[in-house]
C-alpha positions in Angstrom: -260.9 -11.4 -115.2 -260.0 -7.8 -116.8 -256.5 -7.0 -117.0 -255.3 -4.4 -114.5 -252.7 -2.3 -114.8 -251.5 -3.6 -110.7 -250.1 -7.3 -111.0 -248.6 -8.6 -107.7 -245.7 -10.0 -108.0 -245.0 -13.6 -107.6 -241.8 -14.8 -106.3 -243.0 -17.8 -107.0 -242.1 -17.5 -110.9 -238.3 -16.4 -110.4 -236.5 -19.8 -109.9 -233.4 -17.8 -108.1 -235.6 -15.9 -105.3 -233.5 -15.9 -102.1 -236.6 -16.0 -99.8 -238.7 -18.8 -101.8 -236.1 -20.7 -103.3 -236.8 -24.7 -103.4 -233.5 -25.9 -104.2 -233.1 -29.1 -106.1 -230.3 -31.2 -105.0 -229.3 -33.3 -107.3 -227.4 -32.0 -110.9 -226.8 -34.5 -113.3 -224.8 -32.5 -116.3 -223.1 -33.4 -119.9 -220.1 -31.4 -120.9 -220.6 -30.1 -124.1 -217.2 -28.6 -125.3 -215.9 -32.1 -125.3 -218.4 -33.6 -128.4 -216.3 -32.7 -130.9 -212.9 -34.3 -129.9 -214.7 -37.2 -129.1 -214.7 -36.7 -125.3 -217.3 -37.6 -123.9 -218.0 -36.5 -120.2 -220.5 -36.7 -117.8 -221.2 -35.2 -113.9 -223.4 -36.0 -110.8 -223.0 -33.3 -107.9 -224.8 -33.5 -105.2 -226.0 -30.1 -103.4 -225.2 -30.9 -99.5 -225.8 -27.7 -98.3 -226.5 -23.3 -99.1 -222.3 -23.2 -99.2 -221.4 -27.0 -100.2 -221.6 -29.8 -102.8 -219.9 -32.7 -103.8 -219.3 -33.7 -107.6 -218.2 -36.9 -109.6 -217.0 -36.6 -113.1 -216.5 -39.7 -115.5 -215.1 -39.0 -119.2 -214.5 -41.1 -121.9 -213.0 -40.6 -125.2 -213.1 -43.8 -127.4 -210.2 -45.2 -129.6 -209.4 -43.4 -132.9 -207.2 -41.0 -134.5 -205.6 -37.7 -132.6 -208.2 -34.9 -132.0 -207.7 -32.3 -134.7 -205.6 -34.3 -137.0 -206.5 -32.4 -139.6 -204.8 -29.4 -137.8 -201.9 -31.2 -136.3 -200.8 -32.2 -139.8 -200.9 -28.2 -140.8 -198.8 -27.3 -138.2 -196.4 -30.2 -138.9 -195.8 -29.8 -142.7 -195.6 -32.2 -145.4 -191.8 -31.7 -145.1 -191.7 -33.7 -142.3 -193.0 -37.0 -143.3 -191.8 -39.0 -140.1 -194.1 -37.2 -138.3 -196.8 -37.5 -140.7 -196.8 -40.8 -140.8 -196.7 -40.9 -136.7 -200.0 -39.0 -137.1 -201.5 -40.4 -139.0 -201.3 -43.9 -137.8 -201.4 -43.0 -134.3 -204.8 -44.3 -132.0 -205.6 -42.9 -128.8 -207.8 -43.3 -126.3 -208.4 -42.6 -122.6 -211.0 -42.0 -119.5 -210.9 -40.2 -115.8 -212.5 -39.8 -112.8 -212.7 -37.1 -111.1 -214.2 -36.3 -107.4 -214.3 -32.9 -106.3 -215.7 -30.6 -103.4 -217.8 -27.7 -104.3 -216.9 -24.6 -102.1 -220.4 -22.0 -103.5 -218.4 -18.4 -102.5 -221.6 -16.0 -104.0 -224.9 -15.2 -101.8 -227.4 -17.7 -103.6 -225.4 -21.2 -103.5 -227.2 -24.2 -103.6 -225.5 -25.1 -106.5 -225.7 -21.8 -107.8 -223.1 -18.7 -108.4 -219.2 -18.8 -108.5 -217.5 -21.8 -107.1 -213.6 -23.2 -106.2 -213.7 -27.0 -106.4 -210.8 -28.8 -105.3 -210.0 -32.0 -106.9 -208.3 -35.1 -108.1 -208.4 -36.8 -111.5 -207.5 -40.4 -111.8 -207.2 -40.6 -115.7 -205.6 -43.6 -117.9 -204.2 -42.7 -121.3 -203.7 -45.5 -124.1 -201.9 -45.2 -127.5 -201.2 -47.7 -130.4 -199.5 -47.7 -133.4 -196.7 -45.3 -132.8 -194.4 -46.2 -136.1 -190.9 -45.7 -134.8 -188.8 -45.9 -138.0 -185.1 -46.5 -138.2 -182.1 -47.5 -140.0 -180.4 -51.0 -140.2 -177.0 -52.0 -141.2 -177.7 -51.3 -145.0 -179.1 -47.6 -144.2 -182.4 -49.2 -144.9 -185.7 -47.7 -143.2 -187.2 -50.0 -141.5 -190.4 -49.4 -138.6 -192.1 -50.7 -135.6 -195.1 -50.1 -134.0 -194.9 -48.8 -130.2 -198.3 -49.5 -127.7 -198.3 -48.8 -124.2 -200.6 -46.7 -121.6 -200.5 -43.7 -118.9 -201.9 -43.7 -115.3 -201.6 -40.8 -113.7 -203.3 -39.2 -110.5 -203.2 -35.0 -110.2 -204.6 -32.8 -108.1 -206.1 -29.1 -108.9 -208.3 -26.2 -108.3 -211.1 -25.4 -110.4 -212.9 -22.0 -110.8 -216.3 -22.3 -112.2 -219.6 -20.5 -112.0 -223.2 -22.6 -112.4 -226.3 -20.7 -113.5 -229.9 -21.9 -113.3 -231.5 -21.5 -116.8 -235.5 -22.2 -115.4 -237.2 -24.2 -113.2 -234.7 -27.7 -113.5 -232.2 -26.8 -116.4 -228.8 -25.2 -115.1 -225.5 -24.3 -117.0 -222.3 -25.1 -115.4 -218.8 -23.3 -116.7 -215.9 -24.5 -115.7 -213.5 -21.8 -116.2 -210.1 -22.9 -115.6 -209.3 -25.6 -113.4 -205.1 -26.4 -113.6 -204.0 -30.2 -112.2 -200.6 -31.6 -111.6 -199.6 -34.9 -110.1 -197.7 -38.1 -111.7 -197.9 -40.0 -114.1 -196.5 -43.9 -114.6 -196.4 -46.0 -118.5 -195.2 -48.4 -120.7 -194.3 -48.2 -124.3 -193.7 -52.0 -126.1 -192.7 -52.4 -129.3 -192.3 -56.0 -130.8 -191.2 -56.6 -133.7 -191.9 -58.7 -136.7 -188.5 -60.2 -136.9 -185.0 -60.6 -134.9 -183.3 -57.2 -134.8 -179.8 -57.4 -135.2 -177.6 -55.9 -132.4 -176.4 -53.0 -134.7 -180.1 -52.2 -134.9 -181.2 -52.9 -131.7 -178.8 -50.1 -130.6 -180.0 -47.8 -133.3 -183.7 -48.4 -131.7 -181.9 -47.6 -128.3 -180.1 -44.4 -128.9 -183.5 -43.1 -130.6 -185.6 -43.4 -127.8 -183.1 -42.4 -125.4 -182.4 -38.7 -127.1 -186.3 -38.6 -126.6 -186.9 -35.6 -124.5 -189.8 -35.5 -122.1 -189.9 -32.9 -119.9 -189.8 -33.9 -116.4 -190.1 -37.2 -117.3 -187.5 -40.3 -116.4 -187.4 -43.0 -118.6 -185.7 -46.5 -118.8 -185.4 -47.7 -122.4 -184.6 -51.6 -122.6 -183.7 -53.3 -126.4 -183.4 -56.5 -127.3 -183.4 -58.8 -130.5 -187.4 -59.5 -129.7 -188.3 -55.5 -129.3 -188.3 -52.2 -127.1 -189.7 -51.5 -124.4 -189.7 -47.8 -122.2 -190.6 -47.5 -118.9 -192.0 -44.0 -118.5 -192.5 -42.3 -114.6 -192.5 -38.6 -113.2 -194.8 -35.2 -114.1 -198.2 -35.2 -115.2 -200.9 -32.3 -115.5 -203.2 -30.2 -117.6 -206.6 -28.2 -117.2 -210.1 -28.6 -117.0 -212.7 -26.4 -118.9 -215.4 -27.0 -121.0 -219.5 -25.7 -120.3 -221.7 -28.0 -119.3 -225.7 -28.1 -119.5 -227.9 -30.4 -117.2 -231.3 -30.8 -115.3 -231.6 -30.5 -111.2 -234.4 -32.5 -109.1 
């Protein structure tokens, strides 16, 4: 057929056309911004109505060095040898499960446009090889390694926006999602030798002097090592960009 200057517009060619849009109810996404930080997060979202959907995310960071370790070392500086030693030796890992309900406030709906999403986050964090230095009665520097975990439950509200890039591809922007709640944890250090009364008091004083805002801590020290129990506020921010498929 010869080319015509007049071509009838086919609304099916536009995946966001309101009158002819055939919504895909299942959305699976991968968070791209967490990958460089060793944070691997996926989300499944189910569209329930034009304005409402339900989603659940799972995030995992396998055990390893602190993210942005070199940047942290630059900030700490070479002169603070104790802090440098802690950063170099510390190993961390974490996971989080985050269910949410999304309310799409724009005209498009069906998993598209700006949304508000109240959510709850259940998370666990582990730290190991936290090298803690102290002095014995002879003035010699000794060390003990602390390891432990923190479990938290927080509640928050996420502001975001989601777009259809094509018939089966989407982009999800978590603009800002502050959350807060409670976290409880334990740090335990076991000494390789029996600690004297002097050493026990040095460790106790040093741990009790640690200033952790909005956290209550209980320190217990004996000849075998030390334990620090923590309980208090825990919070954070959700942000990132995910790409996914819809079907």
